[in-house]
C-alpha positions as CSV (number, residue, x, y, z in Angstrom):
1,X,0.0,0.0,0.0
2,X,2.8,2.4,0.9
3,X,4.7,1.4,-2.2
4,X,1.6,1.9,-4.4
5,X,1.2,5.4,-3.0
6,X,4.8,6.3,-3.7
7,X,4.7,5.0,-7.3
8,X,2.0,7.7,-8.1
9,X,4.6,10.4,-7.4
10,X,7.5,9.1,-9.6
11,X,7.1,11.9,-12.2
12,X,6.1,15.5,-11.7
13,X,2.8,16.1,-13.5
14,X,2.0,12.4,-13.9
15,X,-1.6,11.3,-13.4
16,X,-1.8,9.7,-10.0
17,X,-2.8,6.0,-9.8
18,X,-6.0,5.6,-7.8
19,X,-5.8,1.8,-7.5
20,X,-4.5,1.8,-3.9
21,X,-7.5,4.0,-2.9
22,X,-9.9,1.3,-4.3
23,X,-7.9,-1.4,-2.5
24,X,-8.2,0.5,0.7
25,X,-11.9,1.2,0.3
26,X,-12.7,-2.5,-0.2
27,X,-10.2,-4.0,2.2
28,X,-12.9,-4.9,4.6
29,X,-14.4,-7.3,2.1
30,X,-11.5,-9.7,2.6
31,X,-11.4,-9.3,6.4
32,X,-15.1,-10.0,6.7
33,X,-14.7,-13.1,4.6
34,X,-12.1,-14.4,7.1
35,X,-14.0,-13.3,10.1
36,X,-17.2,-15.0,9.0
37,X,-15.5,-18.2,7.9
38,X,-13.8,-18.4,11.3
39,X,-17.0,-17.6,13.2
40,X,-19.2,-20.2,11.5
41,X,-16.5,-22.9,11.9
42,X,-15.6,-23.5,8.3
43,X,-12.0,-24.4,9.0
44,X,-12.9,-26.7,11.8
45,X,-15.3,-28.6,9.5
46,X,-12.6,-29.1,6.9
47,X,-9.9,-30.0,9.4
48,X,-10.1,-33.8,8.7
49,X,-10.1,-33.5,5.0
50,X,-11.8,-32.1,1.9
51,X,-15.6,-31.9,1.5
52,X,-17.9,-30.8,-1.4
53,X,-19.9,-27.7,-1.1
54,X,-23.2,-29.5,-0.4
55,X,-21.6,-31.3,2.5
56,X,-20.0,-28.1,3.8
57,X,-23.3,-26.2,3.6
58,X,-25.1,-29.1,5.4
59,X,-22.5,-29.3,8.2
60,X,-22.7,-25.6,8.8
61,X,-26.4,-25.3,8.3
62,X,-26.2,-22.6,5.6
63,X,-27.5,-22.2,2.1
64,X,-25.6,-23.8,-0.7
65,X,-25.4,-20.7,-3.1
66,X,-24.0,-18.2,-0.6
67,X,-21.7,-20.9,0.8
68,X,-20.4,-21.5,-2.7
69,X,-19.5,-17.8,-3.0
70,X,-17.8,-17.8,0.4
71,X,-15.8,-20.8,-0.6
72,X,-14.6,-19.2,-3.8
73,X,-13.6,-16.0,-2.0
74,X,-11.7,-18.1,0.6
75,X,-9.8,-19.8,-2.2
76,X,-8.9,-16.5,-3.7
77,X,-7.7,-15.3,-0.3
78,X,-5.5,-18.4,0.2
79,X,-7.6,-19.8,3.0
80,X,-9.0,-22.8,1.1
81,X,-7.9,-25.0,-1.8
82,X,-9.9,-26.7,-4.5
83,X,-9.0,-30.4,-4.8
84,X,-10.1,-33.3,-6.8
85,X,-12.3,-34.6,-4.0
86,X,-13.7,-31.3,-2.8
87,X,-12.5,-28.2,-0.9
88,X,-9.9,-28.3,1.9
89,X,-8.0,-26.0,4.2
90,X,-4.9,-24.3,2.9
91,X,-1.7,-25.1,4.8
92,X,-2.0,-21.7,6.5
93,X,-5.6,-22.3,7.5
94,X,-4.8,-25.8,8.8
95,X,-1.9,-24.5,10.9
96,X,-3.6,-21.4,12.4
97,X,-7.4,-21.6,12.0
98,X,-8.2,-25.1,13.2
99,X,-9.1,-25.3,16.9
100,X,-6.6,-27.3,18.9
101,X,-3.7,-26.7,16.5
102,X,-0.5,-25.5,18.2
103,X,-0.6,-22.2,16.3
104,X,-4.4,-21.6,16.6
105,X,-5.3,-17.9,16.2
106,X,-9.1,-18.4,16.0
107,X,-9.8,-16.7,19.3
108,X,-7.6,-13.7,18.4
109,X,-9.7,-13.4,15.2
110,X,-12.9,-13.7,17.2
111,X,-11.7,-10.6,19.1
112,X,-11.1,-8.8,15.8
113,X,-14.6,-9.9,14.8
114,X,-16.0,-8.2,17.9
115,X,-14.2,-5.0,16.9
116,X,-15.7,-5.0,13.4
117,X,-18.7,-2.9,14.2
118,X,-16.6,-0.8,16.6
119,X,-14.4,0.4,13.7
120,X,-17.6,1.5,11.9
121,X,-18.0,4.1,14.6
122,X,-14.6,5.8,14.0
123,X,-16.2,9.0,13.0
124,X,-18.4,9.1,16.1
125,X,-15.4,8.6,18.3
126,X,-13.6,11.5,16.5
127,X,-16.5,13.8,17.4
128,X,-17.3,12.7,21.0
129,X,-13.9,11.3,22.1
130,X,-15.6,8.3,23.7
131,X,-14.5,4.8,22.8
132,X,-17.5,3.0,21.2
133,X,-16.3,-0.3,22.8
134,X,-15.5,0.6,26.4
135,X,-12.9,-1.7,28.0
136,X,-15.4,-2.8,30.7
137,X,-17.2,-4.8,28.0
138,X,-14.2,-7.1,27.3
139,X,-12.5,-7.1,30.7
140,X,-15.3,-8.6,32.8
141,X,-18.7,-6.9,32.1
142,X,-19.6,-9.1,29.1
143,X,-18.6,-12.7,29.8
144,X,-18.4,-13.8,26.1
145,X,-16.5,-10.8,24.9
146,X,-14.1,-11.1,27.9
147,X,-13.4,-14.8,27.1
148,X,-12.8,-14.0,23.5
149,X,-10.5,-11.1,24.5
150,X,-8.5,-13.1,27.1
151,X,-8.1,-16.2,24.9
152,X,-7.4,-13.9,21.9
153,X,-4.6,-12.3,23.9
154,X,-3.3,-15.7,24.8
155,X,-3.3,-16.9,21.2
156,X,-1.3,-13.8,20.2
157,X,0.9,-13.9,23.3
158,X,2.1,-17.4,22.6
159,X,3.9,-16.3,19.4
160,X,5.0,-13.0,20.9
161,X,6.1,-14.6,24.1
162,X,8.2,-17.2,22.5
163,X,10.1,-14.4,20.8
164,X,10.2,-12.4,24.0
165,X,11.8,-15.1,26.1
166,X,14.7,-15.2,23.6
167,X,15.1,-11.4,23.8
168,X,15.0,-11.0,27.6
169,X,17.5,-12.9,29.7
170,X,16.2,-13.7,33.2
171,X,19.0,-16.0,34.3
172,X,19.4,-15.7,38.1
173,X,16.2,-13.8,38.6
174,X,13.6,-15.5,40.7
175,X,10.7,-13.2,41.4
176,X,8.7,-11.5,38.7
177,X,5.7,-9.2,38.8
178,X,3.7,-9.2,35.6
179,X,1.6,-6.0,35.7
180,X,-1.4,-6.0,33.5
181,X,-0.4,-9.6,32.6
182,X,-3.7,-10.6,31.0
183,X,-3.9,-14.3,30.4
184,X,-0.6,-14.9,32.1
185,X,1.0,-16.3,29.0
186,X,4.3,-14.4,29.2
187,X,4.8,-15.3,32.9
188,X,4.0,-19.0,32.0
189,X,6.5,-19.1,29.1
190,X,9.2,-17.5,31.3
191,X,8.5,-20.0,34.1
192,X,8.7,-22.9,31.6
193,X,12.1,-21.6,30.5
194,X,13.5,-20.7,34.0
195,X,12.7,-23.4,36.5
196,X,13.5,-21.2,39.5
197,X,11.3,-18.3,38.5
198,X,8.1,-17.5,40.2
199,X,5.7,-14.8,38.9
200,X,2.6,-13.0,40.0
201,X,0.2,-11.8,37.3
202,X,-1.7,-8.7,38.3
203,X,-4.9,-7.9,36.4
204,X,-8.6,-7.3,36.7
205,X,-10.8,-10.0,38.4
206,X,-12.7,-10.8,35.2
207,X,-9.4,-11.4,33.4
208,X,-7.5,-13.3,36.1
209,X,-10.4,-15.8,36.5
210,X,-9.7,-16.9,32.9
211,X,-5.9,-16.5,33.3
212,X,-6.0,-19.1,36.0
213,X,-7.4,-21.6,33.5
214,X,-4.6,-20.8,31.0
215,X,-1.8,-20.8,33.5
216,X,-3.0,-24.3,34.7
217,X,-3.1,-25.6,31.1
218,X,0.5,-24.5,30.7
219,X,1.6,-26.6,33.7
220,X,3.1,-23.8,35.8
221,X,0.3,-23.1,38.3
222,X,2.6,-23.9,41.2
223,X,4.9,-21.0,40.3
224,X,2.6,-18.5,38.5
225,X,-0.2,-17.0,40.5
226,X,-2.7,-14.3,39.8
227,X,-3.5,-11.1,41.8
228,X,-6.9,-9.6,41.1
229,X,-6.6,-5.8,41.1
230,X,-6.8,-2.7,38.9
231,X,-3.1,-1.7,38.4
232,X,-4.2,2.0,38.2
233,X,-6.1,2.0,41.5
234,X,-4.0,0.0,44.0
235,X,-1.8,2.2,46.2
236,X,1.5,0.3,45.3
237,X,2.7,-2.8,43.5
238,X,3.9,-5.8,45.6
239,X,7.6,-5.2,46.4
240,X,10.6,-7.5,46.4
241,X,10.9,-8.3,42.7
242,X,13.8,-9.1,40.5
243,X,11.8,-8.3,37.4
244,X,8.8,-6.2,36.6
245,X,7.1,-6.9,33.2
246,X,4.7,-4.5,31.7
247,X,3.5,-5.8,28.3
248,X,0.7,-4.5,26.2
249,X,-0.2,-1.8,28.8
250,X,1.2,1.5,27.7
251,X,-1.1,1.6,24.6
252,X,-4.0,2.1,27.0
253,X,-2.5,4.9,29.1
254,X,-1.5,8.6,28.8
255,X,2.1,9.6,28.7
256,X,1.7,10.9,32.3
257,X,0.2,7.6,33.5
258,X,3.0,5.6,31.8
259,X,5.6,7.6,33.6
260,X,3.8,7.0,36.9
261,X,3.7,3.3,36.2
262,X,7.5,3.3,35.6
263,X,8.0,5.0,38.9
264,X,5.8,2.5,40.7
265,X,7.6,-0.4,39.0
266,X,10.9,1.1,40.2
267,X,9.6,1.1,43.8
268,X,8.5,-2.5,43.4
269,X,12.0,-3.6,42.2
270,X,15.0,-4.6,44.3
271,X,18.2,-2.8,43.5
272,X,19.5,-4.1,40.2
273,X,16.1,-5.3,39.3
274,X,15.0,-5.4,35.6
275,X,12.1,-3.5,34.1
276,X,10.8,-4.9,30.8
277,X,8.2,-2.9,28.8
278,X,6.8,-4.5,25.7
279,X,4.3,-3.0,23.3
280,X,3.5,-1.8,19.8
281,X,5.5,1.4,19.7
282,X,5.8,4.1,16.9
283,X,9.0,5.6,15.5
284,X,9.9,9.1,16.5
285,X,7.2,11.4,15.1
286,X,4.5,8.8,15.5
287,X,3.7,8.4,11.7
288,X,5.4,5.0,11.2
289,X,5.3,2.1,11.0
290,X,1.8,1.7,9.4
291,X,0.7,-1.0,11.8
292,X,1.5,1.1,14.8
293,X,-0.5,4.1,13.5
294,X,-3.6,1.9,12.8
295,X,-3.1,0.2,16.1
296,X,-3.2,3.6,17.8
297,X,-6.7,4.2,16.2
298,X,-7.8,0.7,17.3
299,X,-6.9,1.5,20.9
300,X,-8.6,4.9,20.7
301,X,-11.8,3.0,19.8
302,X,-11.5,0.6,22.8
303,X,-10.0,2.5,25.7
304,X,-10.5,6.1,27.0
305,X,-6.8,7.0,26.8
306,X,-5.9,4.5,24.1
307,X,-3.2,5.3,21.5
308,X,0.4,4.5,20.7
309,X,3.6,5.9,22.2
310,X,7.0,6.4,20.6
311,X,9.7,4.0,21.9
312,X,12.2,6.9,22.2
313,X,9.8,8.5,24.7
314,X,9.7,5.3,26.8
315,X,13.5,5.2,26.8
316,X,13.6,8.8,28.1
317,X,11.0,8.1,30.7
318,X,12.9,5.2,32.1
319,X,16.2,7.1,32.2
320,X,14.5,10.0,34.0
321,X,13.2,7.5,36.6
322,X,16.8,6.4,37.3
323,X,17.0,3.2,35.2
324,X,20.4,2.5,33.6
325,X,21.6,0.5,30.6
326,X,18.2,1.3,29.0
327,X,17.9,-0.3,25.5
328,X,15.2,-0.8,22.9
329,X,15.0,-4.1,20.9
330,X,12.6,-5.0,18.1
331,X,10.9,-8.3,17.8
332,X,11.8,-10.4,14.8
333,X,9.7,-9.6,11.7
334,X,6.8,-9.7,11.0
335,X,6.0,-9.0,14.7
336,X,5.4,-5.3,15.2
337,X,6.3,-5.2,18.9
338,X,9.4,-3.7,20.6
339,X,10.9,-4.1,24.0
340,X,12.4,-1.3,26.1
341,X,14.2,-2.5,29.2
342,X,16.6,-1.2,31.8
343,X,18.1,-1.9,35.3
344,X,17.2,-0.1,38.5
345,X,20.3,1.9,39.2
């Protein structure tokens, strides 16, 4: 998309190419095809092998003609394949869209599905400054949306976390506080890697109730516990930690609140303790990369102070709070996340 836009400006006076505008204007056609196929269970039905369109329509209790059109669109998008004995999942769909597969992303996609109508209210949010999907809906108030949200976070966090545990060395560190730790996935992955590490996952009661299930399923419930609390409202964080992890939090908070959280993290760390902040951050200036800019809009639609911060700002905030050896590290592509970490000096 960025390349297409730049190609329109190669020659002064050339007629701009509007094709990327049309691609943008219809981009939701493809996303809704994926969201709907995932929601109705199409990939699950085809997990065991190909079926013809009549059998698929019968299994999903839908009409044959619209199902045929959805199947063809899924083929064009690379989600399904046409074979001699019917239609089957593509390798990508089989790996990531079939429930129970190690790389399953269906819950994360269900969360995106919940956001579909929310994005349709972008103009409204620009006028009134109120998120059309308030966070209470998906952090406890609505049980179904909360489960989709927490398990969606878990699905995404498995991939992000496996990269994170290679980027962050916790050798010799035994006590971690995972602030806003959501499903507890990161704490669990670190605990799996470091047998002496114990962690406490601090998050809202509606979230930690589901996190307990996930932590238990990862086999580390003896060393990873949850603390049900609002990290913005408790007086102080539990003290005596070697590590404080704050992942996926800053995009929900103002710059002032982020700096206050860094200060509270410092108070909760022992001398020489490590603060790790992971999130989607923007480059200096805030207009790149593209994913970060769109992610900022998504957070504005779902949290009162939602947005995206520049990683250079986080580095400065940590240095101002007395942290030393502060560094920023990107996750391996295509993951858009970055880590800023430093030691309590």
